[in-house]
N, C-alpha and C positions, 0 to 999 in steps of 0.2 A: 504493500500500500504506500510505501515511501518512494514515490516516483518524482524525478525532477520535472517540474511543471512544463518546462520548455521542450521536453521530449515526449509530450503527450498531446500535442496540438495538431490540428488539421494542417497548419502550415509546415510543421516538422514532417508529417507523413507525406505531404506533397513533395517536399524536398527529397525524402528517401525514395519515393516513387520515381522521381526524375533521374535518380542515380542508379537504380536497379537495372540489371540486365533483363532482357525480355522474358526470361524464365526464372527471375529472382523471387525471393521470398523474404518477408519480414517476420521475425520470430520474437514474440514478447512473452515474458513470464509475469503474470499478474497474480496478486494475492487477494483472495476474497472467498467468503463462505459459499456464495451462490453466484450464478450468472447475473442476478439482479443487484449484487453488491454495488453501491454507488460508484466506486472507482472502476470496477470491472465494466459496468454498463456504460459509463462515460467514455472510457478509453476504447472499448470495442466499437461503440457507435462512431467515434471519431475516425478510427481506422477504416471502418466500413464505409464512411463517407468519401474516402479516397480510393480504396481498392475495391474492385468488383467481386473478388472472391476472398472471403475471410471465413475462417473456421476456428473453432476453439474446442479444447478438451480439458477436462479436469485431470490433473496429474494424480494417479492413484495414491490413496492414503495420505493426501496432503490437502492444504487449502489453496494450492496453486493452480493456475489455469495457464495453459500454453495457447497462445493465439498466433495463428499463421495467416498472413496476408500475402496472397499470390499475385504477382504481376501477370503471369500467364495462367494457364489451366493448372489446377492442383494435380500432383502426380497420382498415378494409380497406386494401389497397395504394393504392387510388384516394384514399381519405381521407388516408392518410399523405402522399402526394404533394401533395395540396392544402394540407395544413398546412405542409409543408416549403417549398412555393412562396411562402409568406407570409414566409419568412425570407430574409435576404441571403446565406445560405450553402448554397443548394440544391446547387451544384456539389460541395461537399465532403461533403454528406450524401446524395447521390444513391443510394448503396449501401443506405441505410435504407429506400428505397421498396419494394424487393423483399423481401417478408416472408420469403423463403426463408433469409435470413441469420439470422433470429431463431429461437431454439429455446426451448421452454417450460422454466421452472424449476419443479420439482416440490417441494412442501412435504415436509419430513421428510428432506431430503437432506444435512443437515449440522448442525454445532453451532449452537445458537441463542444469540444474544448478548442479554443482559439488562442493565438498569441495575445497576451494581455488579459485573457479571460479563461484561465485554466486553473480553477480553484481546486487542485488535486488535494491539497491539505484539508480543505473544508469537506470534500467528499469523503476522505479517509476518516475524518472525525464523525461524519454522519454514519459511516459503516460501523464504527465502534458503538454507536448509539442504538443500532438495530437490536431487537430482542433475539 
């Protein structure tokens, strides 16, 4: 939940998008109890306002969410496995191979964060106040 506000804005993600290769991906790790957590909802809504294909999954046995924003089409499960096999941490990330863990993020689902209007600290405070 402790995110630098300037790395959560639409303008930041537009800049990232402009620098990604055609098959690039943005990967975020967000902390929150549910998808509706104020920080998770705002950051994912902001990412989805820039990228056409955004998906997220809960990291098993944690309060963390992995958010993936694709410049091109998301890879198939076979392609995911192939990419993960190139890393030294396949055993820890095996759950990511099965695309059923990931659900799409739909644009328009929350507060958009902008430069000068990215109250991530306030959203984190709101998240701690939730029952």
